[in-house]
C-alpha positions in Angstrom: -32.5 16.0 4.9 -30.5 16.6 1.7 -28.8 14.0 -0.7 -26.3 17.4 -1.4 -25.7 18.1 2.5 -24.9 13.8 2.6 -22.6 14.2 -0.3 -20.4 17.3 1.2 -20.1 15.5 4.6 -18.5 12.6 3.1 -16.7 14.8 0.6 -15.2 16.5 4.0 -14.5 13.3 5.7 -16.6 13.0 8.6 -18.7 10.4 9.1 -22.3 10.1 8.1 -24.9 9.4 10.9 -27.3 6.0 10.5 -30.1 8.2 9.2 -28.3 9.9 6.7 -27.1 6.1 5.2 -30.9 4.9 5.5 -32.4 8.6 3.7 -29.6 7.3 1.2 -29.9 3.8 0.5 -34.4 4.2 0.9 -34.5 7.0 -1.8 -32.1 5.8 -4.1 -33.5 2.4 -4.1 -36.9 4.4 -4.6 -35.7 6.4 -7.7 -36.2 9.6 -5.9 -31.9 10.2 -5.7 -30.7 10.1 -9.2 -27.6 8.4 -10.4 -25.2 11.4 -10.7 -26.1 12.5 -6.8 -25.9 9.0 -5.8 -21.9 8.6 -7.8 -20.5 11.4 -6.0 -21.5 10.0 -2.8 -19.3 6.6 -4.1 -17.0 8.7 -5.4 -16.5 10.1 -2.5 -16.7 7.4 -0.5 -13.9 6.3 -2.7 -11.3 9.1 -1.9 -12.3 9.0 1.9 -13.2 5.7 3.3 -15.9 4.7 5.7 -15.6 4.2 9.4 -16.8 0.2 10.8 -19.7 2.0 12.0 -21.0 3.5 8.5 -19.9 0.0 7.0 -22.5 -1.5 9.1 -25.5 1.0 8.7 -25.3 0.7 4.6 -24.8 -3.1 5.0 -27.8 -2.9 7.2 -29.9 -0.4 5.1 -28.9 -2.1 2.1 -30.0 -5.9 3.7 -33.7 -4.2 4.8 -34.4 -2.8 0.8 -36.2 -5.7 0.4 -37.1 -9.5 1.7 -35.0 -11.2 4.8 -35.8 -14.9 4.6 -37.1 -16.2 7.8 -35.8 -19.9 8.4 -36.9 -20.0 11.5 -38.9 -22.9 10.7 -35.4 -25.5 9.8 -34.1 -26.8 13.2 -30.9 -26.3 13.9 -28.1 -23.9 13.6 -28.2 -22.7 9.8 -25.1 -21.6 8.2 -24.8 -20.1 4.9 -21.2 -20.6 2.9 -20.1 -17.7 0.8 -17.2 -17.3 -1.7 -15.9 -14.6 -3.8 -15.8 -16.2 -6.5 -12.9 -18.1 -8.6 -11.7 -20.6 -11.4 -12.3 -24.0 -10.9 -14.5 -22.8 -7.9 -16.9 -26.1 -7.5 -16.6 -26.2 -3.9 -20.5 -25.8 -3.1 -21.2 -29.0 -5.1 -19.3 -31.1 -2.3 -19.1 -28.9 1.0 -23.3 -28.8 0.9 -24.6 -32.6 0.4 -21.5 -33.1 3.0 -22.7 -31.1 5.5 -26.1 -31.9 5.1 -25.2 -35.4 5.6 -23.6 -34.5 9.0 -27.3 -32.7 10.2 -26.2 -29.1 9.0 -29.2 -27.5 7.6 -27.9 -26.0 4.2 -30.7 -23.6 2.7 -28.5 -21.5 0.2 -29.4 -19.0 -2.7 -26.6 -19.3 -5.3 -25.6 -17.6 -8.6 -25.0 -18.2 -12.3 -21.4 -17.6 -13.7 -20.1 -14.4 -15.0 -17.0 -13.8 -16.8 -13.8 -15.9 -15.6 -15.6 -17.3 -12.4 -18.4 -20.3 -12.7 -21.4 -20.1 -11.3 -23.2 -23.3 -9.0 -26.4 -23.1 -10.7 -24.4 -23.8 -14.1 -22.9 -26.3 -12.9 -25.9 -27.7 -10.8 -28.2 -27.2 -14.4 -25.9 -30.0 -15.8 -27.8 -32.3 -14.5 -31.3 -33.1 -16.7 -34.1 -31.9 -15.1 -32.6 -30.2 -12.3 -33.9 -26.4 -11.3 -33.3 -23.7 -8.8 -36.3 -22.1 -10.1 -38.3 -24.0 -7.4 -41.1 -21.8 -5.6 -40.8 -21.3 -1.8 -42.6 -24.0 -0.4 -40.7 -26.7 -2.4 -37.3 -24.8 -0.4 -38.8 -25.4 2.7 -39.9 -28.8 2.0 -37.0 -29.5 1.1 -34.2 -28.3 3.8 -36.4 -29.5 6.6 -37.4 -33.4 4.1 -33.5 -33.7 3.3 -31.9 -31.0 4.7 -31.0 -29.2 1.6 -31.9 -27.3 -1.1 -29.9 -24.2 -3.2 -32.2 -21.9 -4.9 -31.3 -19.0 -7.9 -31.4 -15.4 -5.6 -34.6 -13.8 -5.5 -35.1 -10.1 -7.3 -36.2 -8.5 -4.3 -32.8 -9.5 -2.7 -31.1 -6.5 -1.0 -32.2 -4.6 -3.9 -30.3 -1.6 -3.2 -27.5 -3.5 -3.5 -28.4 -4.8 -7.3 -29.1 -1.3 -8.1 -25.9 0.5 -6.4 -23.6 -2.2 -7.9 -24.9 -1.4 -11.3 -24.3 1.9 -10.8 -20.9 1.0 -9.3 -19.8 -1.3 -12.4 -19.8 1.9 -14.7 -18.2 4.6 -12.3 -15.4 3.1 -11.1 -15.9 2.6 -7.9 -16.4 -0.8 -7.3 -13.2 -1.3 -5.9 -13.6 -0.3 -2.2 -13.2 -2.4 0.7 -16.3 -1.4 2.5 -18.4 -0.8 -0.5 -17.8 -4.2 -1.3 -17.9 -6.1 2.2 -21.1 -4.7 2.5 -22.6 -5.5 -0.7 -21.4 -8.9 -0.7 -22.9 -8.5 3.2 -26.5 -7.9 2.9 -27.9 -10.4 0.3 -26.0 -12.7 3.4 -28.0 -11.2 6.1 -31.0 -11.3 3.6 -30.3 -14.9 3.5 -31.8 -15.7 7.0 -29.0 -17.8 8.4 -27.7 -18.0 11.9 -24.0 -18.1 10.7 -21.8 -17.2 8.3 -18.4 -18.7 6.5 -16.7 -16.5 3.9 -14.4 -18.1 1.4 -12.0 -15.2 0.5 -10.4 -15.6 -2.7 -7.0 -14.6 -2.9 -4.9 -14.0 -5.9 -4.8 -13.8 -10.0 -8.0 -15.4 -10.6 -9.7 -13.6 -7.4 -11.3 -10.1 -7.1 -8.5 -9.5 -4.5 -5.2 -10.1 -6.5 -3.1 -9.3 -3.2 -3.7 -11.4 -0.1 -3.4 -8.0 1.9 -6.4 -6.8 -0.1 -7.7 -10.2 0.7 -7.3 -10.3 4.1 -8.5 -6.5 4.7 -11.5 -8.0 2.9 -12.4 -10.8 5.1 -12.0 -8.6 8.2 -14.4 -6.0 7.2 -16.7 -8.9 6.2 -15.8 -10.6 9.9 -16.7 -7.3 11.1 -20.0 -6.4 9.8 -21.3 -9.9 10.9 -20.4 -10.1 13.9 -22.0 -6.3 14.8 -25.1 -8.0 13.1 -24.6 -10.6 15.6 -24.2 -13.6 13.1 -21.0 -16.0 13.7 -18.7 -15.2 11.3 -15.8 -17.0 10.1 -13.7 -16.2 6.5 -10.9 -18.4 5.1 -8.3 -17.1 3.0 -8.1 -19.5 0.1 -5.6 -19.3 -2.8 -6.9 -18.4 -6.4 -3.3 -18.3 -8.3 -4.0 -21.1 -10.2 -7.7 -22.6 -10.8 -9.0 -24.9 -7.5 -8.7 -28.2 -8.5 -7.9 -29.6 -11.8 -11.0 -29.0 -13.9 -12.8 -25.8 -15.1 -16.2 -25.7 -16.6 -19.2 -27.1 -15.7 -19.8 -30.9 -16.6 -15.8 -31.5 -16.2 -16.6 -29.7 -13.0 -19.4 -31.5 -11.5 -17.7 -34.9 -12.4 -14.8 -33.8 -10.4 -17.4 -33.0 -7.5 -18.8 -36.4 -7.4 -15.3 -38.2 -7.6 -14.2 -35.7 -4.3 -17.3 -37.4 -2.9 -16.2 -40.7 -4.2 -12.7 -40.3 -1.9 -10.8 -39.5 -4.8 -10.5 -36.1 -6.0 -7.4 -33.3 -5.9 -5.8 -32.7 -2.6 -5.9 -29.1 -3.0 -9.7 -28.9 -4.0 -10.2 -31.2 -0.8 -8.5 -29.2 1.2 -10.8 -26.3 0.7 -13.9 -28.2 1.2 -12.3 -29.6 4.4 -11.3 -25.7 5.8 -14.9 -24.8 4.8 -16.8 -28.0 6.4 -14.6 -27.6 9.5 -15.8 -24.5 10.1 -19.2 -25.1 8.8 -19.6 -28.3 11.4 -18.0 -26.1 13.8 -20.7 -22.7 13.3 -23.4 -25.5 13.7 -22.0 -27.0 16.8 -21.8 -30.7 15.4 -18.4 -30.3 16.2 -16.0 -28.4 18.7 -12.4 -29.2 16.8 -11.0 -29.1 13.0 -10.0 -32.7 13.8 -13.0 -33.9 15.2 -15.0 -32.2 12.2 -12.3 -33.9 10.0 -13.1 -36.9 11.3 -16.8 -36.7 10.8 -16.3 -35.5 7.0 -14.1 -38.7 6.0 -16.9 -40.6 7.4 -19.0 -39.2 5.5 -16.8 -39.9 2.4 -16.2 -43.3 3.5 -19.9 -44.3 3.8 -21.3 -42.7 0.8 -23.6 -41.0 2.9 -22.5 -37.4 1.0 -22.7 -39.2 -2.5 -26.3 -40.1 -1.2 -26.9 -36.7 -0.1 -25.9 -35.5 -3.2 -28.0 -37.8 -5.5 -31.1 -37.1 -3.3 -30.8 -33.0 -3.5 -30.3 -33.5 -7.0 -33.4 -35.3 -7.6 -35.1 -33.2 -5.5 -35.2 -30.2 -7.8 -36.1 -32.7 -10.5 -33.1 -33.6 -11.4 -31.7 -37.4 -12.5 -30.1 -38.6 -9.9 -28.9 -41.8 -11.9 -25.7 -39.2 -13.5 -24.4 -38.5 -9.6 -23.6 -42.9 -10.0 -22.8 -42.6 -13.3 -21.3 -39.5 -14.4 -20.4 -40.8 -18.0 -23.9 -40.0 -18.9 -23.1 -36.6 -19.2 -23.0 -35.3 -22.3 -19.6 -35.0 -24.4 -18.2 -33.1 -26.7 -16.7 -32.8 -30.2 -13.5 -32.5 -30.1 -10.6 -33.2 -27.6 -7.0 -31.4 -27.7 -3.9 -31.1 -26.1 -1.7 -28.8 -24.7 1.7 -29.6 -24.3 4.8 -28.3 -22.8 7.2 -27.2 -24.9 10.3 -27.9 -22.6 10.9 -29.8 -19.6 10.8 -28.3 -15.9 8.9 -27.4 -13.2 5.6 -25.7 -13.4 5.9 -21.9 -11.4 2.8 -20.1 -12.6 -0.9 -21.2 -14.3 -2.6 -18.0 -14.5 -6.0 -18.9 -13.3 -7.5 -15.4 -14.9 -6.7 -16.5 -18.8 -7.6 -20.1 -17.7 -11.2 -19.1 -16.8 -10.9 -16.9 -19.9 -9.9 -19.8 -21.8 -12.9 -21.3 -20.7 -15.2 -18.6 -21.4 -13.8 -18.8 -25.0 -14.7 -22.3 -25.3 -18.0 -21.0 -24.6 -18.1 -22.7 -21.0 -18.6 -18.8 -19.0 -20.7 -15.6 -20.1 -19.2 -13.0 -21.8 -22.5 -11.0 -21.0 -25.4 -11.8 -18.3 -27.8 -13.0 -21.5 -24.7 -15.3 -23.0 -25.5 -18.9 -23.9 -23.1 -21.3 -22.3 -22.3 -24.7 -23.4 -21.8 -26.7 -20.7 -20.2 -29.9 -21.6 -16.9 -28.0 -23.0 -13.8 -27.1 -20.2 -10.8 -28.0 -19.2 -8.6 -30.3 -16.9 -5.4 -29.2 -16.0 -3.2 -32.5 -16.1 0.0 -30.6 -14.0 -0.5 -27.9 -11.1 1.8 -25.5 -9.7 5.5 -27.2 -8.2 4.9 -30.5 -10.6 7.3 -31.9 -13.2 6.9 -31.8 -16.0 9.1 -33.3 -19.7 9.1 -31.6 -23.2 6.1 -33.0 -25.1 4.2 -34.2 -21.9 0.5 -32.8 -21.5 0.1 -29.8 -20.0 -3.6 -29.7 -20.2 -6.9 -31.2 -22.1 -9.5 -29.3 -23.1 -13.0 -30.2 -24.3 -14.8 -28.2 -27.2 -17.4 -27.9 -29.9 -16.0 -25.9 -31.9 -12.3 -26.2 -33.3 -11.8 -22.7 -33.9 -12.4 -21.6 -30.3 -10.5 -24.7 -29.2 -7.5 -23.2 -31.1 -7.8 -20.1 -29.5 -8.2 -21.3 -26.3 -4.8 -23.2 -26.3 -2.9 -20.6 -27.0 -4.8 -18.9 -24.0 -3.8 -22.0 -22.2 -0.1 -22.7 -23.1 0.1 -18.7 -22.3 -1.2 -19.8 -19.0 1.8 -21.7 -18.1 5.0 -20.6 -16.8 7.8 -23.5 -16.3 11.4 -22.8 -15.2 14.2 -25.2 -14.3 14.3 -24.6 -10.4 12.1 -26.5 -8.5 9.2 -25.0 -7.2 7.3 -26.1 -3.7 2.9 -26.7 -4.5 2.2 -23.8 -2.5 -0.5 -23.9 0.5 -4.0 -23.5 -0.7 -5.4 -22.2 2.8 -4.3 -18.7 3.7 -5.3 -17.8 6.7 -8.7 -17.9 8.7 -10.1 -14.5 10.3 -12.6 -15.0 13.0 
């Protein structure tokens, strides 16, 4: 079998066989196939697409290129959740202890933030002593003992995807539905769960900017999951403005704790509850969304979800007292307000710009080696649909560097669009694909 022939076949828009895809993935991963030939195939895929069978074969080949976790030692139906990434997306901080408190075991691999999107690990490391660099033994022990563990992604989980993504990133071959879907699902399938709930973001702050593209990606990933014999469902959620009001690390942790205490922004709670309901149904802990909502309401009300979060933080080396007393978190040197220059209704808050403003403050990574300031962040006092007076505070900046704060203030001010006509707040749940 020759790589030349595989490239030519896809160039002519013919379907690749399972054996051809396996040959490509195996030999590119081990270094036998050079980057220039892999790039040629990727570009041919971008032009001609892939069939559902090809997409599944590529996903499974990448899954099998490294470790596939065995979670059979955990009782019950294991449900994994994945977000395609957004601004202010602290969902896992509330969702995982919430469903774990209701008997759904959570054994999750998470990542760090890069660019304008935040990462779960960075937020969790806001707790002094917390680590996701735990041994396999402790990971298993925590899931069995308290029903929840979150670790950083192992280097040998779908290594083919890691290598291919790095190549796609520099050859303008990232934005192709089959390649995106297979990249995400190869890691999810390697993570060993029984069911997968996907949070597919759509809009300005998301990877997929249009609802149509987000729906297509969701359908592709659900199709892969089902063909791989996994219960899979996708929820499409709005990212035309940041989720909730907090954007940063410590500020998002505080908002998550506030939500676990029964408060928190309504849009954030809506996303948590929709995803939580899908996870509870997948785990057979609820048969309807209404039943799931009632279970989650009770877990919030009786503090079992909050207590589970504290238990989880402690189990991974963190100081759980911060869960019950968030005022202990570090404060910043400066607090700066961004004010409206006119009265009217908030029509748009450009989410990607807000994420970039947080990165400017030091709260995000420009490169994977960037060191972040966990304390800095942004609180959005007004969201889309709100009426504001001239001079009213639109957002509050928490900063440790005044030059960075002034740059961020301009970026945040420019992110708000205020108009005279009344604006209806958008629905945050855009659809469910199952």
